[in-house]
C-alpha positions in Angstrom: -10.9 7.8 12.4 -8.0 10.6 12.6 -6.4 11.6 9.5 -3.0 10.4 8.6 -0.4 11.7 6.2 0.6 9.5 3.4 4.4 10.2 2.5 5.8 10.4 -1.1 6.1 6.8 -1.7 2.2 6.5 -0.7 1.0 9.2 -1.8 2.3 8.0 -5.6 -0.4 5.6 -4.8 -3.0 6.7 -2.8 -2.9 10.5 -3.1 -1.3 13.0 -1.1 -4.0 14.8 1.2 -4.7 13.1 4.8 -7.2 10.8 4.7 -8.6 7.9 7.6 -6.7 4.9 7.4 -9.5 3.2 6.0 -9.7 5.5 3.6 -5.7 4.7 2.7 -6.0 1.2 2.8 -9.2 1.6 0.7 -7.5 3.0 -1.7 -4.2 0.9 -1.6 -6.5 -2.2 -2.6 -8.3 -0.7 -4.9 -4.7 -0.3 -6.6 -3.3 -4.1 -5.8 -7.2 -5.1 -7.7 -6.9 -2.9 -10.9 -3.5 -3.7 -11.1 -3.4 -7.2 -10.8 -1.1 -7.4 -8.1 -2.7 -9.9 -5.5 -0.9 -13.0 -6.3 -3.1 -15.8 -8.9 -1.9 -18.9 -7.3 -1.6 -17.4 -3.1 -4.3 -15.0 -2.4 -2.2 -13.8 0.3 0.5 -12.6 -1.4 1.1 -9.2 -3.3 3.6 -8.8 -5.9 5.2 -5.0 -6.1 5.3 -2.9 -9.3 7.0 -0.2 -9.7 4.8 2.4 -7.9 4.0 -0.4 -4.9 8.2 -1.3 -4.5 9.6 1.6 -2.8 6.3 1.8 0.0 7.8 -2.5 0.3 10.8 -1.7 1.0 11.8 -2.7 -2.7 10.6 -6.2 -2.0 9.0 -8.3 -5.5 6.7 -9.7 -3.1 5.0 -9.1 0.3 2.1 -10.8 2.5 -1.1 -9.1 3.0 -0.2 -8.5 7.0 3.7 -7.3 5.9 2.1 -5.1 3.9 -0.5 -3.5 6.8 3.2 -3.1 8.7 5.3 -1.8 5.6 2.5 0.4 5.1 2.4 2.5 8.0 6.0 3.5 8.5 5.2 5.2 5.3 2.3 7.2 7.6 4.2 10.8 8.3 3.8 11.5 12.3 
């Protein structure tokens, strides 16, 4: 896959180097799991912390489906 470039907000979580989208997604989920951001009751909801908030538009919580769309907005074209 063609590497994508994360912007500054996303780079805080996944690093600043261009990487394939599959690897970017893996790093994002590693971060979510490591920091316990997946909601305990509603597993499809992701709760934001201070690093993730700028990526999800300042929202406290987003669905994992919405997360994909929001992350796409943080890729440098």
